[in-house]
C-alpha positions as CSV (number, residue, x, y, z in Angstrom):
1,M,0.0,-0.4,0.0
2,N,1.3,3.5,-1.0
3,A,1.9,5.7,1.7
4,S,0.2,8.4,-0.2
5,H,-3.2,6.7,0.6
6,P,-5.9,8.5,2.5
7,A,-6.5,5.7,5.1
8,A,-2.7,6.3,6.0
9,Q,-2.7,9.7,5.7
10,T,-5.1,10.4,8.1
11,L,-4.9,7.6,10.6
12,A,-2.9,9.3,12.9
13,P,-5.4,12.0,14.1
14,D,-8.6,10.0,13.0
15,A,-7.2,7.5,16.0
16,A,-6.6,10.4,18.1
17,R,-10.3,11.3,17.6
18,L,-11.4,8.0,18.5
19,L,-9.7,7.5,21.6
20,A,-11.2,10.7,22.9
21,K,-14.6,10.1,21.8
22,L,-14.4,6.1,23.4
23,R,-13.7,7.9,26.5
24,A,-16.4,10.2,26.3
25,E,-19.2,7.9,25.4
26,R,-17.5,5.1,27.7
27,P,-18.7,2.2,25.7
28,L,-19.9,-1.1,27.4
29,V,-18.3,-4.1,25.8
30,Q,-19.4,-7.5,26.1
31,A,-16.3,-10.2,25.8
32,I,-17.1,-13.9,25.5
33,T,-13.2,-14.5,26.0
34,N,-10.8,-17.0,27.7
35,Y,-9.8,-17.8,30.7
36,V,-6.4,-16.8,30.6
37,S,-7.3,-13.2,29.1
38,M,-10.4,-12.3,31.4
39,D,-8.7,-10.3,33.8
40,V,-6.2,-8.4,31.4
41,A,-9.0,-8.0,29.0
42,A,-11.3,-6.3,31.6
43,N,-8.8,-4.3,33.2
44,A,-7.4,-3.0,29.6
45,L,-10.9,-1.8,28.5
46,L,-11.4,-0.4,31.8
47,A,-8.1,1.5,31.7
48,I,-8.6,3.1,28.1
49,G,-12.2,4.3,29.2
50,A,-14.3,1.5,28.0
51,S,-16.7,-0.6,30.5
52,P,-16.3,-4.4,30.4
53,A,-18.8,-7.2,30.9
54,M,-17.6,-10.8,31.4
55,V,-21.0,-12.4,30.0
56,H,-20.6,-15.8,28.4
57,A,-23.6,-18.1,29.9
58,N,-26.1,-19.3,26.8
59,E,-28.9,-18.5,29.3
60,E,-27.9,-14.6,29.3
61,V,-25.7,-13.7,26.3
62,E,-28.7,-12.8,24.0
63,D,-30.5,-10.4,26.8
64,F,-26.7,-8.7,27.5
65,V,-26.0,-8.4,24.1
66,A,-29.1,-6.1,23.7
67,I,-27.6,-3.6,26.5
68,A,-23.9,-4.0,25.1
69,N,-22.6,-1.6,22.7
70,A,-20.7,-4.2,20.8
71,L,-19.7,-8.0,21.4
72,V,-16.1,-9.5,21.3
73,V,-15.6,-13.6,21.0
74,N,-12.8,-15.0,21.8
75,I,-12.2,-19.0,21.2
76,G,-9.0,-19.3,23.3
77,T,-10.2,-21.7,25.8
78,L,-13.3,-23.7,24.2
79,S,-15.6,-26.2,25.3
80,P,-19.2,-27.0,23.7
81,A,-21.3,-25.3,26.2
82,W,-18.9,-21.8,25.6
83,V,-19.3,-22.3,21.8
84,V,-23.1,-22.3,21.9
85,G,-22.9,-19.2,24.0
86,M,-20.8,-17.7,21.4
87,E,-23.1,-18.3,18.7
88,T,-26.0,-17.4,20.3
89,A,-24.4,-14.1,21.3
90,A,-23.1,-13.5,17.5
91,K,-26.7,-14.0,16.3
92,A,-28.2,-11.4,18.6
93,A,-25.3,-8.7,17.9
94,T,-26.1,-9.5,14.0
95,R,-29.7,-9.2,14.3
96,L,-29.6,-6.3,16.6
97,G,-27.2,-4.5,14.5
98,K,-24.2,-4.6,17.2
99,P,-20.7,-4.9,16.0
100,W,-18.8,-8.0,16.9
101,V,-15.1,-9.0,16.8
102,L,-14.1,-12.9,16.7
103,D,-10.5,-13.6,17.7
104,P,-9.6,-16.9,16.3
105,V,-7.2,-18.3,18.9
106,G,-5.6,-21.4,17.8
107,V,-7.8,-21.8,14.7
108,G,-6.0,-24.3,12.5
109,A,-4.7,-26.6,15.5
110,T,-7.9,-28.7,16.2
111,R,-11.0,-30.0,14.6
112,L,-13.4,-28.1,17.4
113,R,-11.9,-24.7,16.8
114,D,-11.8,-25.4,13.1
115,E,-15.5,-25.8,13.4
116,A,-16.4,-23.1,16.0
117,T,-14.5,-20.5,13.6
118,S,-16.6,-21.7,10.8
119,R,-19.6,-21.5,12.3
120,L,-19.1,-18.2,13.9
121,L,-17.7,-16.9,10.5
122,T,-21.3,-17.7,9.0
123,L,-23.1,-15.4,11.4
124,K,-21.0,-12.2,10.0
125,P,-18.3,-11.2,12.3
126,T,-17.8,-7.2,11.7
127,I,-13.7,-7.6,12.5
128,V,-12.2,-10.4,12.4
129,R,-8.5,-10.0,14.5
130,G,-5.8,-12.6,14.7
131,N,-2.4,-13.3,14.3
132,A,-0.8,-14.0,10.7
133,S,-1.3,-17.7,11.1
134,E,-4.7,-17.7,12.4
135,I,-5.8,-15.1,9.6
136,M,-4.8,-17.8,7.2
137,A,-6.5,-20.7,9.4
138,S,-9.6,-18.4,9.3
139,A,-9.7,-18.4,5.7
140,R,-9.4,-21.8,5.1
141,A,-12.4,-22.5,8.0
142,A,-14.3,-19.7,5.8
143,G,-13.9,-22.4,2.7
144,L,-11.6,-20.0,0.7
145,S,-9.1,-22.3,-1.7
146,E,-5.9,-22.8,-0.9
147,E,-4.9,-20.7,-3.9
148,A,-6.7,-17.7,-2.1
149,V,-5.0,-18.8,1.3
150,A,-1.4,-19.4,0.6
151,P,1.4,-17.1,1.3
152,K,3.3,-15.7,-1.3
153,G,6.9,-16.5,-1.0
154,V,8.7,-18.9,1.5
155,D,10.7,-16.1,3.5
156,S,7.2,-14.5,4.9
157,A,5.6,-18.0,5.4
158,H,5.4,-17.0,9.1
159,G,4.8,-13.2,9.3
160,V,1.6,-10.8,8.6
161,E,3.1,-10.4,5.4
162,A,2.1,-14.0,4.5
163,A,-1.4,-13.3,5.8
164,R,-2.0,-10.2,3.4
165,A,-3.4,-12.1,0.5
166,P,-5.8,-14.2,2.3
167,A,-6.8,-11.2,4.9
168,I,-8.0,-9.2,1.9
169,A,-9.2,-12.7,0.1
170,L,-11.0,-13.2,3.6
171,A,-12.5,-9.8,4.2
172,R,-14.0,-9.6,0.3
173,H,-15.3,-13.2,1.0
174,Q,-17.1,-12.3,4.6
175,G,-17.6,-8.7,3.6
176,C,-15.9,-7.6,7.1
177,V,-12.8,-6.2,8.2
178,V,-9.7,-8.5,8.7
179,A,-7.0,-7.4,11.3
180,A,-3.7,-9.5,11.0
181,T,-1.5,-8.6,13.6
182,G,1.9,-8.7,14.3
183,A,5.4,-7.1,14.0
184,V,3.7,-4.8,11.4
185,D,-0.4,-4.8,11.8
186,F,-2.2,-5.0,8.7
187,V,-5.7,-4.1,8.3
188,T,-8.1,-4.4,5.2
189,D,-11.8,-4.3,4.1
190,G,-11.2,-5.9,1.2
191,E,-10.6,-2.6,-0.5
192,R,-8.9,-0.4,1.5
193,S,-5.8,-1.8,3.6
194,V,-3.7,0.0,6.4
195,A,-0.1,-1.4,7.4
196,I,0.7,-0.2,11.4
197,A,4.2,0.1,12.3
198,N,3.9,0.6,16.3
199,G,4.4,-1.7,18.8
200,S,7.2,-3.3,21.0
201,P,8.6,-7.0,21.0
202,L,7.7,-7.2,24.9
203,M,4.2,-6.8,23.9
204,A,4.5,-11.0,22.8
205,K,6.1,-11.6,26.4
206,V,2.9,-11.2,28.2
207,T,-0.1,-13.5,27.6
208,A,-3.3,-12.3,26.6
209,L,-2.3,-8.9,25.3
210,G,-3.4,-9.9,21.9
211,C,-6.4,-11.3,23.3
212,A,-7.1,-7.7,25.1
213,L,-6.5,-6.0,21.8
214,S,-9.3,-7.7,20.4
215,A,-11.7,-6.1,23.1
216,I,-10.2,-2.7,22.6
217,V,-10.9,-3.6,18.7
218,A,-14.7,-3.9,20.0
219,A,-14.4,-1.0,21.9
220,F,-13.9,1.2,19.0
221,A,-16.2,-0.2,17.0
222,A,-18.9,0.8,19.3
223,V,-17.9,4.7,19.0
224,E,-16.9,4.4,15.0
225,P,-19.3,3.0,12.3
226,D,-16.4,2.2,9.8
227,A,-15.4,-0.9,10.9
228,F,-11.9,-0.4,8.8
229,L,-11.4,2.8,10.8
230,A,-12.4,1.3,14.2
231,A,-10.0,-1.7,13.7
232,A,-7.2,0.5,12.5
233,A,-7.5,3.1,15.0
234,A,-7.8,0.7,17.8
235,I,-4.7,-1.2,16.7
236,G,-2.5,1.7,16.1
237,V,-3.5,3.3,19.6
238,Y,-2.2,-0.3,21.0
239,G,0.5,0.1,19.5
240,V,1.9,3.2,20.4
241,V,0.9,2.4,24.3
242,G,3.0,-0.9,23.9
243,E,5.9,1.5,22.8
244,I,5.2,4.3,25.7
245,A,5.1,1.0,28.1
246,A,8.4,-0.3,27.3
247,A,10.0,2.9,27.4
248,R,8.9,2.4,31.3
249,A,9.2,-1.2,31.8
250,P,11.9,-3.1,29.7
251,L,11.0,-6.4,31.7
252,A,8.1,-8.6,31.3
253,G,6.5,-8.7,34.5
254,S,6.9,-4.8,35.0
255,F,5.8,-4.5,31.2
256,R,2.4,-5.8,31.9
257,V,1.7,-3.1,34.4
258,A,3.2,-0.3,32.4
259,F,0.8,-1.1,29.6
260,I,-2.2,-1.0,31.6
261,D,-0.6,2.4,33.2
262,A,-0.2,3.6,29.5
263,L,-3.6,2.3,28.4
264,D,-5.1,4.9,31.0
265,S,-2.7,7.8,30.4
266,V,-2.2,7.9,26.7
267,T,-3.0,11.2,24.8
268,A,-4.7,11.7,22.1
269,A,-1.8,14.4,21.5
270,E,0.8,11.3,21.6
271,V,-1.5,9.1,19.6
272,A,-1.2,11.7,16.5
273,S,2.4,12.4,16.9
274,R,3.6,8.7,17.1
275,L,1.3,6.4,15.3
276,R,3.1,4.9,11.9
277,A,0.7,3.9,9.1
278,Q,1.7,3.3,5.4
């Protein structure tokens, strides 16, 4: 993507604006997420200015979607009962026109994950967010051909670069936004695309920060109807926060605390000046 593309040119000020809007509106995000990420995701949402609700029981998810502003579904620790709740919540979100984010953690590793992802994709997620391998496996779960999913070139077979073509194909097939995150993040709606180069290697050393990112993406989608802009802005802000936290705490344990602190303290001006997109 050329750096002169409007999506890249305006992302930093748009992300700064949406951060301020999120904090003003304090959206309620319903998170059906895994046991490992519940604490981090809830605290990340609180720190950035949203309100978390960790509601996953099938008996109440539909009622809660009706009052939530957005939903995130994360398949990290699956069980059959949780899958039922996920599907019920996703159906309700789609029916009610609420944005919902699918985080297909570990898809491609087991049949249960593949089948759950395939069914959830039929329920029209607004945004799919995962690492490169998860996006490629999600494209397979959606029924896309191996030609569409295969990475272009062996050198990039395990990086976000390998997921660009599958991400675009999946976005077009699903009519949604797809975000492949890694050292450089890639966001596309099948037509528009942007690469975001913020973040810190320490982010990969703290479990569940990726899961928490999906919850933050849902929070931005709650306040911005353009899902492409919402996803790109959320990921850009998150990367800036990672850089700020790494400057304060260079080791993984203290970085985790510094990251939550930075989510709380990051300013719109810092986002506008530090976000790097092309």
